[in-house]
VOLOKOL-177739 format. One line per field, with one value per residue (C-alpha): residue in one letter; residue number from 1; x, y negated, z negated; chain. Coordinates in pm, 1 decimal. Example, Ala and Ser with C-alpha at 12.3 -4.5 7.8 and 13.67 -1.06 7.14 Angstrom:
residues 2
r <- (A;S)
k <- (1;2)
x <- (1230.0;1367.0)
y <- (450.0;106.0)
z <- (-780.0;-714.0)
c <- (A;A)
END
This chain:
residues 399
r <- (M;M;K;I;L;Q;L;C;N;K;P;P;Y;P;S;V;D;G;G;T;M;A;M;N;S;I;T;Q;G;L;L;S;Q;G;C;E;V;K;V;L;T;V;E;T;D;K;H;P;V;R;R;E;L;I;P;S;E;Y;L;E;Q;T;G;M;E;S;V;Y;V;D;L;A;V;K;A;L;P;A;A;F;A;L;L;C;G;E;S;Y;H;V;K;R;Y;V;S;E;A;F;A;A;K;L;R;E;V;L;E;K;E;Q;F;D;I;V;H;V;E;S;I;F;L;T;P;Y;V;P;L;I;R;K;Y;S;D;A;K;V;I;L;R;A;H;N;V;E;H;L;I;W;K;R;V;A;Q;S;C;P;N;L;L;K;R;W;Y;L;K;H;L;S;L;S;L;R;A;Y;E;L;E;H;I;G;D;Y;D;G;I;V;C;I;T;R;N;D;A;D;T;F;R;Q;A;G;C;R;K;P;I;A;S;I;P;F;G;V;D;S;G;E;L;P;S;V;E;V;E;P;D;S;L;F;H;I;G;A;M;D;W;L;P;N;Q;E;S;I;R;W;L;L;E;E;V;W;P;V;V;H;R;E;V;P;Q;A;K;L;Y;L;A;G;R;K;M;P;A;Q;W;M;N;A;T;I;E;G;V;S;V;I;G;E;V;P;D;A;M;Y;F;I;G;S;K;K;I;N;V;V;P;L;L;S;G;S;G;I;R;V;K;I;I;E;A;M;S;I;G;K;T;V;V;T;T;T;V;G;A;Q;G;I;D;Y;I;D;G;E;N;I;L;I;A;D;T;P;E;E;F;A;R;Q;I;K;R;C;L;E;D;D;A;F;C;N;R;V;G;E;A;A;A;R;L;V;A;D;Q;Y;D;E;R;K;L;A;V;Q;L;I;D;F;Y;N;K;R;L;E;I)
k <- (1;2;3;4;5;6;7;8;9;10;11;12;13;14;15;16;17;18;19;20;21;22;23;24;25;26;27;28;29;30;31;32;33;34;35;36;37;38;39;40;41;42;43;44;45;46;47;48;49;50;51;52;53;54;55;56;57;58;59;60;61;62;63;64;65;66;67;68;69;70;71;72;73;74;75;76;77;78;79;80;81;82;83;84;85;86;87;88;89;90;91;92;93;94;95;96;97;98;99;100;101;102;103;104;105;106;107;108;109;110;111;112;113;114;115;116;117;118;119;120;121;122;123;124;125;126;127;128;129;130;131;132;133;134;135;136;137;138;139;140;141;142;143;144;145;146;147;148;149;150;151;152;153;154;155;156;157;158;159;160;161;162;163;164;165;166;167;168;169;170;171;172;173;174;175;176;177;178;179;180;181;182;183;184;185;186;187;188;189;190;191;192;193;194;195;196;197;198;199;200;201;202;203;204;205;206;207;208;209;210;211;212;213;214;215;216;217;218;219;220;221;222;223;224;225;226;227;228;229;230;231;232;233;234;235;236;237;238;239;240;241;242;243;244;245;246;247;248;249;250;251;252;253;254;255;256;257;258;259;260;261;262;263;264;265;266;267;268;269;270;271;272;273;274;275;276;277;278;279;280;281;282;283;284;285;286;287;288;289;290;291;292;293;294;295;296;297;298;299;300;301;302;303;304;305;306;307;308;309;310;311;312;313;314;315;316;317;318;319;320;321;322;323;324;325;326;327;328;329;330;331;332;333;334;335;336;337;338;339;340;341;342;343;344;345;346;347;348;349;350;351;352;353;354;355;356;357;358;359;360;361;362;363;364;365;366;367;368;369;370;371;372;373;374;375;376;377;378;379;380;381;382;383;384;385;386;387;388;389;390;391;392;393;394;395;396;397;398;399)
x <- (17005.0;16731.9;16699.7;16349.5;16227.5;15850.5;15665.0;15327.2;15043.8;14973.7;15165.8;15161.2;15220.3;15027.2;14787.1;14439.2;14256.9;14253.7;14481.4;14763.1;14717.1;14791.0;15086.5;15226.3;15175.5;15393.4;15672.2;15654.3;15667.6;15949.6;16149.0;16089.5;16239.8;16557.7;16508.0;16609.7;16302.7;16314.3;15974.9;15913.6;15541.2;15289.4;15116.6;14825.0;14572.9;14338.9;14651.3;14915.2;15231.4;15196.6;15554.8;15472.9;15273.4;15551.0;15783.5;16156.4;16230.3;15996.4;16144.2;16517.5;16422.4;16256.3;16424.6;16060.7;16056.7;15759.8;15655.0;15317.3;15105.1;14790.0;14487.0;14218.0;13975.1;13979.9;13729.4;13930.4;14180.0;13878.4;13688.3;14000.4;14055.7;13701.6;13721.3;14050.8;13931.2;14229.6;14206.6;14184.1;14224.0;14584.2;14680.2;14623.4;14916.9;15172.5;15391.8;15742.0;15826.3;15755.7;15948.0;16246.2;16252.5;16225.3;16518.5;16714.5;16648.8;16733.6;17046.5;17167.5;17084.2;17072.2;16763.1;16685.8;16302.6;16103.6;15775.7;15484.2;15173.6;14859.4;14821.6;14805.4;15179.5;15245.2;15332.6;15671.8;15755.8;15963.2;16170.8;16243.4;16359.7;16594.2;16760.6;16742.1;16814.4;16565.0;16262.5;15942.8;15645.3;15295.9;15100.6;14741.1;14525.8;14210.5;14106.7;14031.9;13807.2;13560.1;13502.2;13411.2;13200.4;13014.2;12969.4;12826.6;12580.8;12427.0;12431.0;12059.6;12175.2;12176.5;12443.6;12666.3;12618.9;12719.3;13035.5;13123.8;13094.6;13322.8;13568.5;13557.1;13588.0;13891.5;14056.5;13978.9;14178.4;14472.0;14463.4;14475.8;14702.6;14981.1;14949.2;15202.7;15466.8;15570.0;15796.3;15532.9;15201.7;15099.5;14728.5;14557.3;14297.4;14269.8;13954.5;14174.1;14456.6;14208.2;14050.0;14397.8;14487.1;14146.6;14217.3;14519.9;14800.8;15098.9;15308.2;15386.6;15095.2;15088.3;14806.0;14905.3;14653.4;14679.8;14834.3;14821.5;15039.6;14932.3;15068.4;14826.0;14597.9;14520.3;14197.0;13889.1;13531.8;13288.4;12959.3;12659.2;12437.7;12672.4;12734.6;12997.9;13114.9;13444.8;13581.3;13704.8;13390.6;13534.5;13548.7;13233.1;13161.2;13172.4;12908.8;12693.1;12717.1;12613.8;12331.7;12191.8;12248.2;12050.2;11792.3;11710.7;11866.8;11880.0;11467.3;11432.3;11699.8;11600.4;11228.7;11309.3;11610.1;11535.1;11815.8;12073.2;12314.1;12488.8;12808.9;12959.2;13295.8;13546.6;13741.3;13579.8;13210.5;12944.6;12757.4;12437.5;12493.9;12706.9;12424.8;12145.6;11952.4;11858.3;11726.6;11973.0;12252.7;12552.9;12762.2;13126.7;13334.9;13706.8;13823.3;14169.9;14249.6;14065.7;14153.2;14040.8;13713.0;13697.3;13782.7;13512.6;13217.7;13063.5;12962.3;13128.9;12886.6;13015.7;12731.1;12958.9;12784.8;13064.4;13444.1;13743.6;14038.6;14005.8;13863.9;14150.9;13914.2;13743.0;14064.2;14147.1;13818.1;13837.7;14201.3;14086.4;13766.6;13486.1;13195.9;13172.2;12844.4;12914.1;12830.9;12979.4;13143.8;13262.6;13407.8;13585.9;13955.7;13906.5;13939.2;13613.2;13354.9;13001.9;12840.1;13147.3;13407.3;13196.7;12833.6;12729.4;12422.3;12334.5;11972.8;11836.1;11640.1;11907.6;12142.6;11907.6;11832.9;12215.1;12262.5;11947.8;12097.7;12426.0;12264.4;12024.5;12274.2;12587.8;12732.4;12699.9;12827.6;13138.3;13201.3;13204.6;13443.7;13677.3;13693.5;13765.2;14059.4;14199.3;14158.8;14345.8;14632.9;14691.1;14656.7;14688.9;14992.9;15205.6;15550.7;15405.5;15286.2;15625.5;15802.7;15576.8;15628.4;16016.8;15980.5;15793.6;16065.5;16341.4;16174.9;16167.3;16524.2;16642.1;16491.1)
y <- (-10198.5;-10109.5;-10379.1;-10401.7;-10597.3;-10650.8;-10734.4;-10933.7;-10996.8;-11313.6;-11519.6;-11344.9;-11682.4;-11869.6;-11594.7;-11699.0;-11368.2;-11003.7;-10905.5;-11186.3;-11094.2;-10737.3;-10808.6;-11039.3;-10794.4;-10575.5;-10840.0;-10945.5;-10581.6;-10482.1;-10796.2;-10728.3;-10371.0;-10511.5;-10480.2;-10719.2;-10834.5;-11012.3;-11147.8;-11189.6;-11299.9;-11384.4;-11730.2;-11819.9;-12108.7;-11915.9;-11828.5;-12105.5;-12111.2;-12386.4;-12447.0;-12733.7;-12497.9;-12217.3;-12246.2;-12290.9;-11961.2;-11755.2;-11892.8;-11815.5;-11472.9;-11346.5;-11551.7;-11587.4;-11654.2;-11702.5;-11700.1;-11854.4;-11607.6;-11739.9;-11474.9;-11689.8;-11461.4;-11515.3;-11385.6;-11261.9;-11052.6;-10948.3;-10827.4;-10654.2;-10460.5;-10371.9;-10214.1;-10057.6;-9909.4;-10087.3;-10238.9;-10594.8;-10632.2;-10490.0;-10658.7;-11002.9;-10947.6;-10854.0;-11184.9;-11214.6;-11484.5;-11255.8;-10962.7;-11198.1;-11312.5;-10944.1;-10837.1;-11116.3;-11023.3;-10674.0;-10737.0;-10977.4;-10758.1;-10381.4;-10251.9;-9934.8;-9979.8;-10172.2;-10212.4;-10284.3;-10456.5;-10331.1;-10119.0;-10452.6;-10469.0;-10129.7;-10242.5;-10353.7;-10014.3;-9899.0;-10228.8;-10158.7;-9807.8;-9948.6;-10187.0;-10036.0;-9699.2;-9795.3;-9568.1;-9747.2;-9741.6;-9829.6;-10022.3;-9945.4;-10178.0;-10008.3;-9769.1;-10055.8;-9896.9;-9782.6;-10149.8;-10242.2;-9907.9;-10014.7;-10361.7;-10265.0;-10012.9;-10305.4;-10569.6;-10663.3;-10819.4;-10491.2;-10657.7;-10765.4;-10405.5;-10246.2;-10470.6;-10422.7;-10032.4;-10039.7;-10247.2;-9985.2;-9671.1;-9842.3;-9939.4;-9581.6;-9434.7;-9667.2;-9608.9;-9251.5;-9211.3;-9435.3;-9381.9;-9096.7;-9351.2;-9422.0;-9208.9;-9255.3;-9418.7;-9585.9;-9616.1;-9830.2;-9574.6;-9212.3;-9203.9;-9385.0;-9129.9;-8837.9;-8999.5;-9003.6;-8646.6;-8539.4;-8691.2;-8496.2;-8707.2;-8477.8;-8764.5;-8826.3;-8998.4;-9166.2;-9339.0;-9670.7;-9914.5;-10301.5;-10436.0;-10748.5;-10931.7;-10844.2;-11163.7;-11386.5;-11639.5;-11962.4;-11961.5;-12096.8;-12154.7;-11904.6;-12045.6;-11861.7;-11649.1;-11721.8;-11494.6;-11532.1;-11399.8;-11484.4;-11374.7;-11496.0;-11583.0;-11541.0;-11170.4;-11031.3;-10762.0;-11063.3;-11239.6;-10936.6;-10885.4;-11248.6;-11230.3;-10923.1;-11064.9;-11387.7;-11233.6;-10898.6;-10935.4;-11295.4;-11383.6;-11086.2;-11187.4;-11563.1;-11482.3;-11256.6;-11450.1;-11804.9;-11966.7;-11755.7;-11935.8;-11777.7;-11942.6;-11853.8;-11950.9;-11861.0;-12025.3;-12072.9;-12054.7;-12061.2;-12366.9;-12201.3;-12154.0;-12472.8;-12675.2;-12460.6;-12549.6;-12213.2;-12246.6;-12133.2;-12103.7;-12326.2;-12292.8;-12464.3;-12296.6;-12265.8;-12330.0;-12497.8;-12201.9;-11877.5;-11724.6;-12018.0;-12015.0;-11628.6;-11682.3;-11948.9;-11724.9;-11436.4;-11147.8;-11060.7;-10960.5;-10771.1;-10627.3;-10492.7;-10281.5;-10206.0;-10204.5;-9999.9;-10010.3;-10165.7;-10515.2;-10714.3;-10980.1;-10695.1;-10569.5;-10939.8;-10987.8;-10685.4;-10758.8;-11055.7;-10861.5;-10973.4;-10719.2;-10628.6;-10522.4;-10383.7;-10112.2;-9759.2;-9902.4;-10202.0;-9998.8;-9736.5;-9704.1;-9783.4;-9504.2;-9609.5;-9476.6;-9592.1;-9761.1;-9769.3;-9996.0;-10129.7;-10103.3;-9950.8;-10027.5;-9961.0;-10076.3;-10425.7;-10323.3;-10156.4;-10433.7;-10669.0;-10434.6;-10403.9;-10796.3;-10852.3;-10609.8;-10781.1;-11109.2;-10997.6;-10773.1;-10966.6;-10694.6;-10432.2;-10665.8;-10766.3;-10389.7;-10315.9;-10610.5;-10507.3;-10150.9;-10295.1;-10479.0;-10175.9;-9983.5;-10230.7;-10268.2;-9898.6;-9839.5;-10134.4;-10330.0;-10437.0;-10333.1;-9983.3;-9953.8;-10080.9;-9781.7;-9551.0;-9727.5;-9705.5;-9334.0;-9291.8;-9498.0;-9292.4;-8956.1;-9093.3;-9178.4;-8852.4;-8687.5)
z <- (-20138.0;-19882.9;-19617.6;-19463.4;-19164.8;-19215.7;-18887.0;-18953.4;-18739.4;-18911.4;-19182.2;-19520.8;-19706.7;-19793.5;-19854.9;-19717.1;-19684.3;-19787.6;-19503.3;-19571.7;-19963.6;-19878.8;-19686.7;-19937.7;-20213.9;-20013.7;-19974.7;-20336.2;-20455.7;-20258.5;-20383.7;-20723.7;-20675.3;-20530.1;-20178.4;-19891.5;-19697.9;-19364.5;-19254.4;-18878.2;-18811.4;-18532.2;-18592.7;-18402.0;-18374.2;-18639.7;-18863.4;-18820.8;-19032.7;-19297.4;-19404.3;-19631.5;-19859.8;-19859.3;-20166.4;-20063.6;-20280.1;-20059.5;-19728.3;-19888.5;-20006.5;-19673.1;-19418.6;-19269.6;-18883.2;-18690.0;-18320.2;-18174.6;-17973.2;-17809.6;-17919.5;-17775.5;-17614.1;-17224.6;-16990.5;-16704.8;-16913.9;-17133.5;-16821.3;-16667.5;-17011.5;-16989.9;-16640.9;-16718.0;-17047.1;-17241.0;-17580.5;-17553.4;-17918.9;-17889.3;-17533.4;-17687.3;-17894.6;-17629.9;-17605.1;-17428.1;-17691.2;-17967.0;-17808.6;-17741.1;-18103.3;-18239.9;-18002.3;-18156.0;-18500.5;-18452.0;-18260.9;-18535.3;-18824.2;-18920.9;-19108.7;-19276.1;-19252.4;-18984.3;-19172.6;-18914.4;-19039.4;-18827.7;-18526.8;-18319.3;-18328.7;-18185.1;-17831.6;-17978.9;-18118.4;-17801.1;-17827.5;-18198.4;-18082.1;-17816.3;-18058.1;-18392.1;-18558.0;-18849.9;-18930.0;-18813.3;-19070.1;-19002.2;-19277.0;-19176.4;-19358.5;-19198.4;-18947.0;-18708.1;-18458.1;-18753.4;-18820.3;-18483.8;-18471.9;-18770.6;-18661.0;-18337.1;-18487.2;-18694.8;-18418.2;-18295.7;-17952.8;-17700.7;-17483.6;-17761.3;-17921.5;-17602.1;-17553.5;-17923.8;-17872.0;-17585.9;-17800.9;-18066.7;-17832.8;-17637.2;-17991.2;-18093.6;-17819.0;-17848.2;-18221.4;-18216.6;-17921.1;-18052.4;-18425.4;-18354.5;-18211.7;-18591.3;-18826.2;-19102.7;-19163.9;-19501.6;-19538.4;-19793.2;-19892.1;-19903.0;-19680.2;-19377.2;-19454.9;-19420.3;-19100.3;-18928.2;-19040.0;-18901.3;-18587.1;-18531.3;-18680.4;-18774.9;-18886.2;-19259.9;-19425.1;-19770.5;-19945.2;-20131.9;-20219.0;-20245.6;-20540.9;-20772.9;-20974.3;-21326.4;-21471.0;-21699.9;-21535.1;-21716.7;-21901.7;-21747.8;-21860.0;-21700.4;-21588.4;-21721.6;-21490.7;-21188.4;-20913.3;-20624.5;-20295.2;-20163.5;-19813.2;-19487.8;-19309.9;-18946.1;-19019.4;-18869.8;-19155.8;-19405.3;-19197.3;-19173.1;-19564.7;-19652.5;-19419.4;-19594.6;-19923.4;-19854.9;-19681.9;-19850.8;-20180.0;-20322.2;-20281.1;-20535.0;-20780.2;-20763.6;-20831.2;-21115.3;-21266.8;-21157.5;-21359.9;-21166.3;-20933.6;-20626.3;-20487.3;-20135.2;-20065.9;-19809.5;-19519.4;-19178.6;-19334.5;-19039.6;-19003.7;-19037.5;-19407.0;-19479.3;-19350.6;-19513.1;-19813.3;-19999.6;-20362.9;-20604.4;-20356.7;-20335.5;-20006.7;-20074.8;-19804.7;-19859.5;-20225.8;-20307.6;-20558.0;-20507.0;-20830.6;-21029.5;-20859.7;-20911.7;-21284.4;-21330.5;-21220.1;-21381.6;-21134.5;-20816.8;-20529.1;-20227.4;-20026.1;-19753.5;-19490.3;-19261.9;-19274.5;-19368.4;-19584.1;-19925.4;-20021.7;-20155.1;-20321.4;-20525.3;-20676.3;-20767.2;-20921.4;-21119.2;-21237.7;-21436.4;-21564.8;-21349.1;-21303.5;-20938.2;-20775.1;-20422.4;-20184.1;-20115.4;-19816.9;-20029.1;-20300.9;-20060.3;-20152.9;-20507.5;-20765.2;-20956.6;-21175.6;-21079.6;-21371.4;-21584.4;-21412.2;-21095.8;-21002.8;-20679.8;-20492.2;-20106.2;-20082.8;-20142.2;-20427.6;-20604.9;-20539.1;-20701.4;-20984.6;-21082.3;-21046.3;-21260.9;-21526.7;-21550.3;-21587.4;-21851.1;-22044.7;-22128.8;-22339.8;-22053.9;-21816.3;-22015.9;-22082.0;-21704.2;-21626.8;-21910.3;-21789.3;-21452.9;-21567.4;-21714.4;-21404.6;-21198.4;-21451.2;-21450.4;-21090.5;-20869.5;-21011.6;-20719.5;-20868.5;-20943.4;-20585.4;-20458.6;-20620.3;-20441.8;-20113.8;-20145.4;-20243.9;-19909.7;-19733.1;-19871.6;-19775.2;-19427.5;-19428.3;-19536.4;-19226.8)
c <- (A;A;A;A;A;A;A;A;A;A;A;A;A;A;A;A;A;A;A;A;A;A;A;A;A;A;A;A;A;A;A;A;A;A;A;A;A;A;A;A;A;A;A;A;A;A;A;A;A;A;A;A;A;A;A;A;A;A;A;A;A;A;A;A;A;A;A;A;A;A;A;A;A;A;A;A;A;A;A;A;A;A;A;A;A;A;A;A;A;A;A;A;A;A;A;A;A;A;A;A;A;A;A;A;A;A;A;A;A;A;A;A;A;A;A;A;A;A;A;A;A;A;A;A;A;A;A;A;A;A;A;A;A;A;A;A;A;A;A;A;A;A;A;A;A;A;A;A;A;A;A;A;A;A;A;A;A;A;A;A;A;A;A;A;A;A;A;A;A;A;A;A;A;A;A;A;A;A;A;A;A;A;A;A;A;A;A;A;A;A;A;A;A;A;A;A;A;A;A;A;A;A;A;A;A;A;A;A;A;A;A;A;A;A;A;A;A;A;A;A;A;A;A;A;A;A;A;A;A;A;A;A;A;A;A;A;A;A;A;A;A;A;A;A;A;A;A;A;A;A;A;A;A;A;A;A;A;A;A;A;A;A;A;A;A;A;A;A;A;A;A;A;A;A;A;A;A;A;A;A;A;A;A;A;A;A;A;A;A;A;A;A;A;A;A;A;A;A;A;A;A;A;A;A;A;A;A;A;A;A;A;A;A;A;A;A;A;A;A;A;A;A;A;A;A;A;A;A;A;A;A;A;A;A;A;A;A;A;A;A;A;A;A;A;A;A;A;A;A;A;A;A;A;A;A;A;A;A;A;A;A;A;A;A;A;A;A;A;A;A;A;A;A;A;A;A;A;A;A;A;A;A;A;A;A;A;A;A;A;A;A;A;A;A;A;A;A;A;A)
END
């Protein structure tokens, strides 16, 4: 039985956003294949551990432990990092308390693999090497610096754009310098894997996407002429995409299909939208059951303009037969066929046209959604992907 220590930069359970869903998918997939998984996670003010919501079975299976780390942005350390050209994104994760707990876990138990979720926990790799003979694998959910580069490029405020550009450059330098610290890298998309290879990374790299549990969901009545977007709204690319949707796309859709209704959901919804009155738009913020919400609506709109990795919410929506209208950026990492199992639109005019077609042609909309569900069942089942991940682990252990 393979024994794995999974280090997480935020609690993987309960899953509240795409990143936590991706981590929990790894946990569940490995457990389903008979692996022993120990979870050690950072918890923060933004992402606390809510033990009252965690099933006792999960806690028993994973032995999950957490350490609080203060990730609040502080002016002086941020300025010092700016002057020194260091990545403040990464420095915020350095914690004596987390290092002490990690050392305690490594001294108490032996592991075959230490699976590190995100580049932000890379400062702990030397400690892992010192107290463990395990192979250390990075799960790269994104090419992190590319997200901040794209956000910076679209920022209208000149001073903020300059600072975001600095953040992206310092993160790029750290990411490309330290990715070689690992014994292997598991990217979530082929594009991300190619980016690391082109940057000179010579460590073994695999591309294994996000997986979902293909179990059946309870039936739910679908509201006609309904569109939805769901995502963590404290993530800048999501804010950028919703702003574009409301300002550039929705006025056209609402004018041409006035009965259409757009629902915006997600934790940390900005007050500017929660308090806004927009004709045809319902802003509901965090929902108690994300999959029930997704199931109750017809068309998933994901107008992402910046980002890296794979959009977990798109895979989830596709898994239950929802038609997805998104951008090329939003669909990256998904092995799609435009017009067959997803609809791609990169301009406001094209985005509105694709939405209108789905609203006016039920047969077409249903056909795309059914093809999407088949694609996910075939390529994005978490158990199948866990087998690929274990195979990658085993090849690293043989070296």
